[in-house]
C-alpha angles and dihedrals in degrees: 000000000000120000118245107274108235092176095076120101097245093175091069101025121096106204092189085067093040109033090154088074093057122102120190093216118174130316113322098348112153096005093133096041112048113098142238087016097058089058092047098045107031094070088056095050116101130146109161095110137016090252092051090047091050093050092043096047091047092051093046091045089052089053089046091057092044090053090049090050089051090050087242105147095174091056092047091049092048090050089050089051092051089052090049090048089051088057096045095046093047090050091048091053090045092049098042128033108244091011093271112142096177138044119242133022124302111250112246092244091055100048111126093018117112123236138060096283092208095310120126118254119238116232117256118252116255113257093255090053095051121107105257091211091058092045090051091046089052092052091051093050093043092056092048093045094050092046090052094045091049096045107126094220091050090048092052092047091048091052091047092049093049093045092048103037112014103044095056 
């Protein structure tokens, strides 16, 4: 498995035209960079309430299946990543008021890079203190994300993409 390549110029690169340059990477890597999918999926992505999460996950899942039908693995993988990101962001907002996991600002040179970067982590809220809307939104996105990740067509396309483009 190749790591996600952050050195590519994603602002000018169309990965629908050049899927051979795409690496799945881990988790949500590249979700807010890869075009044209970012522009297609980001407007659908909402997680503030359970209703918003339901509408959003249904719309993204619909795009996921359309990408599969078009034999567009990169699009399907990006839709899966948006579903996963819906889950992780909903959980973050459920676990931490305001969605802030760490105290203090992120240094400019560390923006967009995961991890604490030397900042101290805030404790998670107890279950009874968590926002029930965010908890419900997380459950909705998790179910949609897992269904997408486990989809047999997606799994076959992922293996084919990795065998063809990532194991070279």
